C-alpha positions as CSV (number, residue, x, y, z in Angstrom):
1,M,-31.1,6.0,-15.8
2,A,-28.9,8.8,-14.6
3,E,-25.6,7.8,-13.2
4,K,-25.0,8.5,-9.5
5,E,-22.9,11.5,-8.6
6,V,-19.6,10.6,-6.9
7,F,-18.7,13.2,-4.2
8,L,-15.0,13.7,-3.8
9,T,-12.6,16.0,-2.1
10,V,-9.8,17.5,-4.2
11,V,-7.4,15.0,-2.6
12,G,-9.8,12.1,-3.3
13,L,-10.0,13.2,-7.0
14,K,-6.3,13.4,-7.3
15,N,-5.9,9.9,-5.7
16,L,-8.4,8.4,-8.2
17,E,-6.7,10.0,-11.1
18,Q,-3.3,8.7,-9.9
19,E,-4.7,5.2,-9.4
20,L,-6.2,5.2,-12.9
21,D,-3.0,6.4,-14.5
22,Y,-1.0,3.7,-12.7
23,L,-3.4,1.0,-13.8
24,K,-3.4,2.2,-17.4
25,S,0.4,2.8,-17.7
26,V,2.0,0.2,-15.4
27,K,-0.4,-2.6,-14.6
28,R,-1.7,-3.1,-18.1
29,R,1.8,-3.5,-19.4
30,E,2.8,-5.9,-16.6
31,V,-0.2,-8.1,-17.3
32,A,0.3,-8.0,-21.1
33,E,3.9,-9.2,-20.5
34,R,2.7,-12.0,-18.2
35,I,0.2,-13.1,-20.9
36,K,2.9,-13.0,-23.6
37,Q,5.2,-15.1,-21.4
38,A,2.5,-17.6,-20.6
39,I,1.7,-18.1,-24.3
40,E,5.3,-18.9,-24.9
41,F,4.9,-21.8,-22.5
42,G,2.8,-23.5,-25.2
43,D,-0.7,-25.0,-24.9
44,I,-2.8,-22.3,-23.2
45,S,-5.7,-24.7,-22.6
46,E,-3.9,-26.1,-19.6
47,N,-1.7,-23.2,-18.7
48,S,-2.5,-21.9,-15.2
49,E,-0.1,-18.9,-15.7
50,Y,-2.1,-17.9,-18.7
51,D,-5.4,-18.2,-16.9
52,D,-4.1,-16.2,-13.9
53,A,-2.8,-13.5,-16.1
54,K,-6.1,-13.3,-18.1
55,N,-8.1,-13.1,-14.8
56,E,-5.8,-10.3,-13.6
57,Q,-6.3,-8.5,-16.9
58,A,-10.1,-8.8,-16.6
59,F,-9.9,-7.4,-13.0
60,I,-7.7,-4.5,-14.0
61,E,-9.9,-3.6,-17.0
62,G,-12.9,-3.7,-14.7
63,K,-11.2,-1.5,-12.2
64,I,-10.2,1.0,-14.9
65,M,-13.8,1.1,-16.1
66,E,-15.0,1.7,-12.5
67,L,-12.5,4.5,-11.9
68,E,-13.3,6.2,-15.3
69,K,-17.0,6.1,-14.4
70,K,-16.4,7.6,-11.0
71,L,-14.3,10.4,-12.5
72,R,-16.9,11.0,-15.2
73,N,-19.5,11.5,-12.4
74,A,-17.3,13.2,-9.9
75,R,-18.5,16.3,-8.1
76,I,-15.9,18.1,-6.0
77,I,-17.0,18.8,-2.4
78,E,-17.0,22.5,-1.9
79,E,-15.4,23.9,1.1
80,G,-18.1,24.4,3.8
81,T,-19.1,27.9,4.6
82,T,-22.2,27.4,6.7
83,D,-22.8,26.5,10.3
84,K,-24.5,23.3,9.1
85,V,-22.9,19.9,8.6
86,S,-22.2,19.2,4.9
87,L,-19.9,17.1,2.9
88,G,-16.3,17.9,3.8
89,S,-17.3,18.9,7.4
90,T,-15.4,17.5,10.3
91,V,-17.7,16.9,13.2
92,V,-17.3,16.1,16.9
93,I,-20.1,14.0,18.3
94,K,-20.8,12.7,21.8
95,D,-22.6,9.4,22.6
96,L,-25.3,10.5,25.0
97,E,-25.5,7.2,26.7
98,F,-21.8,6.4,27.4
99,G,-20.2,9.8,27.0
100,D,-17.7,8.7,24.3
101,V,-16.6,11.5,22.0
102,F,-15.8,10.8,18.3
103,E,-14.5,13.0,15.5
104,Y,-15.4,12.2,11.9
105,T,-15.0,13.9,8.5
106,I,-18.1,13.5,6.3
107,V,-17.0,12.4,2.8
108,G,-18.6,10.7,-0.2
109,S,-18.8,6.9,-0.2
110,T,-15.8,6.6,-2.5
111,E,-13.5,8.1,0.1
112,A,-15.1,6.6,3.2
113,D,-12.6,5.0,5.5
114,P,-14.0,4.5,9.0
115,S,-10.6,3.4,10.3
116,A,-9.3,6.8,9.4
117,N,-12.4,8.6,10.9
118,R,-13.8,9.4,7.4
119,I,-17.5,8.4,7.2
120,S,-19.8,8.4,4.2
121,N,-22.6,10.9,3.9
122,E,-24.6,7.7,3.0
123,S,-23.8,5.9,6.3
124,P,-26.4,6.0,9.0
125,V,-24.4,8.5,11.2
126,G,-23.3,10.6,8.2
127,E,-26.7,10.8,6.8
128,A,-28.2,11.8,10.2
129,L,-25.6,14.5,10.6
130,I,-26.0,16.3,7.2
131,G,-27.7,19.6,7.7
132,K,-27.4,19.7,11.5
133,I,-26.0,22.5,13.6
134,V,-23.9,22.3,16.8
135,G,-26.1,21.4,19.7
136,S,-28.4,19.1,17.6
137,V,-29.2,15.6,18.9
138,I,-29.4,12.9,16.3
139,E,-30.8,9.4,16.6
140,V,-29.3,6.6,14.6
141,N,-31.1,3.3,14.2
142,V,-28.7,0.3,14.7
143,P,-29.6,-3.4,15.1
144,A,-29.3,-3.0,18.9
145,G,-31.7,-0.1,19.0
146,I,-31.3,3.6,18.7
147,I,-28.1,5.5,19.6
148,K,-28.3,9.2,20.4
149,Y,-25.5,11.6,19.6
150,E,-25.1,15.2,20.3
151,L,-23.2,17.3,17.7
152,V,-20.7,19.2,20.0
153,G,-18.3,20.5,17.4
154,L,-18.1,21.4,13.7
155,K,-15.0,22.2,11.7
156,K,-15.0,23.1,8.0
157,A,-12.5,21.5,5.7
């Protein structure tokens, strides 16, 4: 089975690389030192410090593997050059029922952060916007029904 591509901006790629470097160079050493100190306490069968350190070590190693996989499958989002919404586009949409206006940047799921107005291309709104042009009306299915938005602005990264 082919691994899923991970869409990243240049900044997102740099952030993942920095996080991976930090985990490998700093956190691994810190946890190894904690394990060493816990072993010095004696019997590890009933040593909660040892258990905690081993659990943290497993978490860090899992995170390192996850980041390495993402970086291995990374595809950098190209700067948008068309009039259509694509990864990296910043869109302005208007809720046609209530008139609220929202601005979002469409990014890959790894970089999605709705609180920072960065939505995934895999989210319902992001997916509906991909390929649309200014003036398009999109419909998004939500548990409460269908929400209609108009694409009123498009900025390229």
